[in-house]
N, C-alpha and C positions, 0 to 999 in steps of 0.2 A: 504494500500500500504506500503510495507516494505521500511524502510529508506535506502537511497543509502549510501554505504560505502564511507567514505572520501578518496579522492584521495591522494596517497602518492607521495612525490616529487621523481623525477628521481634520481637514485644513483649518477650520475655524477653531478647533481645539489647540492645534499647534501654534496658532497665532496668539493664543492667550497664555502661552507658557511663560514668557518674560514677565507680563503683569502679575501672574500668579506667584512667580518667584519673588517679585518685589513685595507683594502683599504679605507673603509668608515671612520675608526678612523683617519687615516692619513689625508684624505681630510678634515675631520671636524677640526682637529687641525690647518691645514693650513688656513682654512676659518676663524677660530677664530683669528689667527695672522693677516691675510690679512685685515680683516674687523674691526680691533681693534678701529680705529678712530670713527667708527659708533657704535660698540657694547658697548664700555665703557660708553659713556653717556647714551645710551638706558638702559643698565643694572642699572646704578646709578639712573636714573629717575624711573624705575619700583620699585627698592628697596625703594626709597623715597615715592612712591605712597603707597606701602604696609604699611609703617610706619605711614604716615599721613592720611590714609583713615579713621581710627577709630576716630581721633580727628575731621576730617571733618564731620563725622556722628553726633558727639556730637554737633557741631555747627549748623548742619542742623536741629536737633531737637529743637534747640533754635530759629529757624527762620532765620538763616544765610544761604543764597543760596550758592551752591557749588562754583560759580565763585568768590564770595567774599572771601570764605575760601581759594581758590587757590591763589587769589591775595595776601591775608595776608601771607600765608605760603611762597610763592615765594619771596615776598618782604623781609620778615625776613631772609630767607636764603641768599638772595642777599646781604643784609647789613652785615650779619655775615661773609660771604665769602669775601666781599670787605674789611671789616676791617682786616680780617686775612691776606689777600694778601698785603694790604697797610703796615701793621705792620712788615711783614717779608720780603717784597720785597727789600727795600733799604739795610737793614743789610745783607740779603742773597746775594744780588748783590755785595756788598762790600766784603763779605767773599769769594765769588767765585773769585773775581778779585784779592784779596790778597792771595789766596790759594798758588800760587807758592812761593810768598815771605814768607808766614808762614812756608812752608816746608823747605825753605832754612834757615830760622831762627832756626827752630828746629834742623836741621842738624848741624848748627854752634854751637848751645849751647851744643848739645850732643857730638860734636867732639872737643870741647875745651880741653885744658890741664886738665887732670883728669876727662874728660867727659866719658860717658858710651861707646861711640863709638871710643874712642881714640885707644884702642888696636886693634879693628877690622880694623880701618883705617890704622894703621901702618902695619898690616899683609897684607892688600890689596895692599898697595904701594910696599912692598917687593916682593909679588908674581907678581905684574905687572912688576917690574924691571927684575925679572928672566925670565919671558916670553918674554920681549922685547929683552933680550940678545940672546935668542934662535931663534927669528924670523929672517928669511932671506929675506922675501918679505914684501912690504908695501901694504896694502889694502886701496884703495881710497873709501871713502863713500860719497855719494851725499846726502846732507841735503835738504829735501823738506820743504818748509815753511808750518807751521801749523797755521790755524786761531786762535787756542786756544780754551780752554774749555769755556771761557766766551762767545765767539761768538756762539759756538754750543748750549749752554744752552739758550741764549737769542733768538736764532732763533726758539726755541721750544715754546716760550711764546705765539705767536698768535694761534698756534694749541691748546695749553692748554686752553686758554681763550675761544676759540670757542667751545671746548667740554663742558666747564662749562655752556656757554650760551645755547647751544643746550639741555643739560640736564635740565636746569631750564625751558626752553620753553616747552619741552615735559612733564615735571612734572606739569606745569600749566594746560596743556590740559587734562592730566589724572585726576587731582583732580577736575577740573571744570566740567568734564563729570559725576561726582558722581560715582554711581555704574554701569554705563552703560558698561564699559569695562568688569567688572566681570560678569555682567548679560549676555552679549553676549558670553562670554567664557563658562558659564555654560549652555547656551541654545544649545551649540553644542553637549552636552551630551544627549544621548537618554533616558536611564533609569532614572526614577524618584529617585530611591534610590541612584544612583550614583550622581545625581545632588545634592541631600541633603548632601551626604558625601563630595562633592566638596566644598559646601558652608562652612561646618564645618572645612575643611582643610584650606580654605582661611582665615576664621576668626581666627583660631589658629595661622596661620602665622602672621597675623596682630597684634594679641595680644602679642605673645612671641617675635617677632622681634622688635616691638616697645618698649616693656619693656626692652629687652636686650640692644639695641642700645641707648635708652634714658638714661638708667642707666650708660652705658659706657661713654656717653657724659658728664654727670654730674661728674662722677669720674675723667675723663680727665681734666675737668675744675679745680677741686680741686687739681689734680696733677700739673697742670700748675702754679697755685697760689703757691703751696708749693715749687716748683723748683725755681720760681722767687724769693721768700723770701730767699731760701738757697743760690742762686747765689749772692744776695745782701750782705749777711753776709760774703761771700767769697771775696767781692770787685770786682766782675765781671762787665764789661761794658754791657750796654743794657740788663738789667735783664729781662725786659718785653719780649724781643725777645725770650729768652730761655723759658719763660713760654708759649708763643704761639707755639714755636717749640715742646715743650713737649706735649702740647695738640694735635697738629696735628700728630706727629710721633707715639703717643701711640695708635692710631687706627690701626697701623701695628703691628701684633703680633710678638713677639720675636725680630725682627730686629729693630723696632722703638726705643725702649729704648736704645739699644746698639748704634745705630747711633747718638742719641741725646747726650749720654754720651761721645762718641768719639769727637763730635763737641765741646762740652763744655770743655772737657779736652784739646783739641788742642788750643782753644782760650785762655784758662787759662795759658797754657804753654808759649805762646808768650806774652800775655798781662801782666801777673803777674811775668814773668821771673823766675819761680821757678818750678822745676820738681816735688817737693813734694807737692806744692800747686795744680799743675795740677792734680796730682794723687788724691789729696783730693777732688777736684771738680768732677773728674770722678767717684770716689767712692760714693760721696754724691748723684749725679744724679742717678747712678745705684742702690743705696740703696733705694731711694725714689720710683723708678719705680718697684723695687722688692717688696717693701712693698705693693704697689698698686696691683701688679699682684698676689702675693702670699697670701695676707691677706684681703685687702679691697674688691677687686672684687669677690673672692670666697664667702665672707660672705654676700655681698649684691646682687650679681647677679647669681653666678654659682650654687646656690642651686636649681634654677629652670631651668638652662640650662648648663649642664655639657657636655664638648666636649673632645674627645680623643686628647691628646696633639700631638701625632704622626700624626694623620689625619689632625689636624690644620696646623702643620708645612708643611706637604706635599701639602696641599691645597694652602697655602700662596706661597710656592716655585713654584707650577705649574702656578698660575695666575701671579706671578712675571715674570715667563719665557715667557708667551704669551702676557701679557699686561703691563709689566714693573711696575713702581711705583704705578699707579692707580690700577693695578691688585692686589697688596698687600693690598690696602685699601678695595676693594670690596670682597676680598676672604672670609673673615670671615662671612659677612652677607649672601653671597651665600651659604656657608656651613650650616649656621643656617637654611636657608629656606629649603635646602635639608633634613636636619635632621628632621625638623618639619613635612615636607611632608611624610617622611618615617615613623615617629612615628604614624602618623594618618592613614596610610595605612596598612591593615592587611598583605598584601603580602610582604611589604617592611620593616616591623618592625625589622627584623634581621639586615638590613643595618643601621637603626636608632640606634639600640643598639650598633652596632660596632662604629658608629660615636661618640656616647655619652659615652658608656662604664661605666655608673654609676649605682649604685645599686638603687637609687631612680627612675631612668628612667625605670629600669626593673620592679620595684614595680608598677609604674604608668601604664606601659603597661599591666602587669598581671591583674591589677584592671579593665582595660577596657575590657579585655577578659571575 
């Protein structure tokens, strides 16, 4: 019996393909934004599962059951997160509360006689007097009371803590289930060859993601120690806070180091009452993060995982747009997972090369072929 020819889609349906893809993309983006409270902790928990699954297997070979491994990992993470929040909560709250006063102090110091903004201030006053002479009508402005940035930020604390708790609970269940989740996922694939390939991809993701983020964590700890020591020699207050701040912010590519340097420079400008000292603090912080990003991390980490800088920046910007600050934190691990999956797939290796864009990645890919 001759095989039946495959039916072709109707011409009018083929013409709707692009609009349908566009509508689907818009709805997907809206869903990612709308469900961010749920998706952020779920994504974080699954990334943590991929990182900790290999150590869980090592402990299981030594006779440690998965639920004990899950308890151990979640307890350690809870203690680390709790210590981090305790260390930065009080100084951060004080900094946010004093932020308007700090801004006014900076304006006063810059606008003093001989200050940087003195000429600008005089020009602004003169321009204002000219405009006032020409105005014929007076505009009344109604001032609406603003609860302030402190109230707005502290109102977000319960939601933030609930996300952390949800992610830790989900991570516990994922690790305590052992390989059950991965097994059920692989069982949904029909062909045996595809199942085997899926297992290889998952193992590659676990190895490379754990190596990358584990190395980044150790490097960030060293960076935090170095910045704390540098802030101590500059005479900055609460030097440990700057170390914890550097450790946390450095997980955010590009913007993390700049944000930390700006905060350190602002505090130094007001606390040490010297613009040159503040500039030195800013430069020291930026120099240390630059050394970490340009020398230490490429030598220790990036030889096995090179990423296209432009793609990294766009990925961080995209996830910051849809998921705010937490999006910037999970953006790089998500991009790493995508790159590894593309590298391990024959049909998607071109995308993997584009994300990586490194000669060693191309050599490794050619070797697999």
